[in-house]
Steps between C-alpha positions, in 0.01 A plus 500: 500500500339842455647676199601863549272586205202397711499817703448865418831689532505718805749749358399789276601433143387561145392814315316656792796450730741657255284814497467512876874462550613817324597625843471822700651836423881454533619642832784683329249714311215540747608849607574633153221377275254749350126445514500368142779255580322376808176456307680261262548245779148561631349430156710183473380382841132568416528322166678214672221461756228497233681249275607285792147487640350404164759226442463362849123475449547330162753250633283428806226396253750275318608342829134439593450321168830312509341174607299510176806570280730231357840509668681589175266799442552627853881464476508691173283783640708515818829509308392789278353689796826482690745528209298786355500674836878474530550629143257789534652579841838555334343717230327713765825523697690610186246775432496605863880511521524705180283769662669480841851517352409822318351644818801429718767565237664770717460310828839414660386139559329452164707197391474337840121549511470358148683181603300468824169523312605235250641279779161499673316422179738218399463348848118501475503370143749225594274390785203488262703296246610257770142457624375443146757221454429337836120517473473385137818288496544310174732654242479840667743370762758427228462851358541644848812287560657628179424866577619458858839381378554803272609792725690643202179638346217419745477756785666376819186520721308287244785246489508474877131416509514249213814324627274337760364288215829316432393200706260629764163458331244361750519117463224239476426311819662176615204269430472615139877466453493144641215409263686622191824315592327169579287512184795586275790286625354283775404197288278389786748606767442762767727795558650315797589207276700728269665738745655462844374855555370794294434854619154580364437793734793721398583485127853597398336729249169565328461684172274529197422138410656280769646480847804311625535291817802349671489124567707188553440194285471157654775269370353307211635271231473545128216315334441300185211308354476122545259271313359221718592149382312175548541375856615836641382605843545826682761336722701351213503830306613688811774248569622507138542876521659504846210670672200397711127476440432811707710714268361326192150574624592867558630527144177346367215637714229392253626141458388200706823303553301199615327467160747567218427441134754388242605804291400748770746792528640596840746764620807346662806650668835523322791476738781737406824592671506689828600829336196494271260425782641781711459749219137410432366431844544646846598840356358847552295625206290791379142416400342734246118483499282667238187695599198302370321790327803705394514406130154626401545825689841570344378449145211738565736752661720497189199596291447805721872584491503473121234772480694712748821446297320611184380817676845582642671433166270752334499763777816476709776280354594474134579132531335177386378390844223285348748257344672466838169413669413254221833323555429488874161346421666217306763453770266503798310193375828308516579633847218295652665174391741410782616188315629728224657728761679205663650390165624854424639547852689169480635592156621841618647331809704291255583789266646716781718226648813679375439801724372309803718707737318815386144374459288206614168372372267254679425156355159335500429184703404208276155360570376815678421724205158558343334778305407681822764388754878518467733361768864607462824532694481755778753777443581714801609861471419863569243675284661757275280781627598413861876524440507873573467452876771228501744708294443802724714327765819501289721784381402707197784355292406139580136582440568633152718200414230259621225677303705496181577129540133418555390708201778357284402140589134568415603657171736211421222246552264677262765568238589131487133399477394747233806494274638148546187284480216748453301334781461741792297579808318823413373608842800657672320707764663516849261247650639234265865555589677384817852594609714229657843477657778646287256714296370190323145561373211256468245548222149380583169467314521376141133530406569805289781375276579549135684316225653719227560361153863484378425792267361716784793410724755602234311820413513600866869403519575743214315777685693427823832535317400818316375660825858471628608738222412860411389409148145635512419387146590137580311504831190638325529243219543209746201617705279516190630163376349342814156616379463834682312741270506878551247753377771715336799398286854615569590652840776240576628683810154503657441133408836409654386665826173304481700176457712573807195604701324174417782246488778639719500622859697819440309826532146563623173425323164670558239426233262759654749788472429762234867475392483120462651374172191292421287814518726656239487191275228251586553123487216361292602134516706301748601131467300302753777257594745783571257656747615250763868573430425870546308419817801319649729792415254749651474297821881486525502876439259540789729292725803709401309820568386374840860406586615847387734353235465744211783379274398135468452366146336171405624548141859520621477189717314303233751580226688168542176301463400708197833426328460130578145496357613660171804271476270197479438585135 
C-alpha cells in the first residue's frame, strides 16, 4: 500500500497559493475602475508572484530533503505549511474584500459580486482543506468530518468539499487488510476459515482510523476450554463433545492431537440450540479494521492541533479551545481499543432497547473482537447525507414529515443516552448515522464515546430544564454550575444565549462573527467532559440546519429525560 502522504500534492496549496488566488479584477468593475484602483490589483498580483515563487523554492528544497527527515517532522512541517496557507489566504481575502467593497459601493451588483468573490475563495479553501485531510490523514480527517457536518456556521462550499470525508477516505489495500484480520482474530485460521466471503476490494466505508468491510461468517459453534485427562485421545474428546477430530484440529491449530499430555488445555465446541447457532454463525456482518500506523500519527496530529487551537483562541475565538483538544487527546487513545468499543456498543445496544422502533445499534460478534478488529452485526440502511435524493421523489409535505421524524429519532436516541445513563456515542456526524424503513435510525461507530458522572448528568439536566424557560438568571447560573467560566461577571441574558447556542439547537451560532456572544464575554474555562455533550448538540444542530428545520429544539425534546434524571434524587 502506498500512503497518500508519499507523494507531493499536485494541487496548489499553502501560503503561496493563497496569495496567487486573490483573483483578477472583478468583471463588474473592469470598465469603471480608476488607474489607482487598477494598480491595487496589479500590486497584489506582483506581490503574490514574488511570495509564491519564494515559497515554492523553499518547499521544493524541503521535498528534496524529505527522505532525510523523520516522518513526524515532515508531517508537522507539511501541516503548518498548508494550514498556515489556508489561514493567511482568508486574511488576505478579508483585506482584499474590504478594499473592493469600498470601491464598488455604488455598483448595482455590489452585493452579488461580494458573494461571488467569497464563494470562489471558500471553494478553493475547501478543496485545500480536503486535500490536507486526505494527504495527511490521521486526526485531520476527524476535524474535517466535524467541519463538513456544520453547514450552520461553516461556509457551504467548504462543507461540500469536506463532506467527502464522511466515509470516503482512500482505503488500505486488500493484502494489508487480510493480514491485520488474520493476525488479530484468526487464531491460526485463514480469512477463508472465518468467513464464507468478505469484500476486501470495496470497503463499506473508510475514515480516519479504520475501514469497514461487509462479510458473511461461516457457521461456527461456541467454544470453551477443556483440560485433557489421563487416557484421552483426540477421537475420544471429539466424541465426548459431539464433534469430530477435523473440527477439533481446526479449533486447536497448534496442538498435535496424536500426542496429548495430561493437563493440556484444548478448545472444544459447545453445542447450543439452533437459534443461538443461527445468530452467531452464517450471518452477514461488518468487519471494522484499524489502520496499522494510525495511532502514532493521530497523537502527533493532536499536538499540532493543540498549538493551532491555542493560536485561534488568542486571535480569533474567545473560547477555551485548548481544553477541548486536551480532552480529545485523552479520548483518542481509548478510540484505538476496539475491545473497549465493543463493550460500549453492546451496553448502549442494551440501554436503548426501550426505543428499538426508533433506533437500532449493532452488537459485536463474540470471539471476533480484538484491539484492532471488531466484527459486528451488519446493519443495512441509507446514509443520512444520501437521503436528500430519496426524499426528493415524494411530496413536499411528506418530505418535511419524514425529515422531522428522522431528526426526532436521532435526538431521542442521544437524549436517552446522555441523560438516562450518561454513556453516549459522541461522534454523531452523518457518516455514522443510517436511516432505515419507517424513519428508524442506526447509530454506528462507538470509538468516541463518553461516560458522564451522575453529578455531571444532573447538572446538565438542570440546564436542559432551565433552557425551556425564559429565566435568564437561572439559565446563566445552571451553565456556570456545570463549570463554564466567563471572563466577565453578570450579563445573564448574554450567558443564557451562550447556553442555548452551545447546548440547544435553536438559533444560529458563528464563533467567528464579530457579534458572537463569546467575543463579547470570553469563556476562559470549559469543562472537558461537557465538550462531548456540546459536540453532539452541535452536530444535531448541523443536521437540523441541513434539513432546513429551523425550529427544532434538543432541549425541548430532552425535557422528559432531564426531569427523570433529577427525580432519581
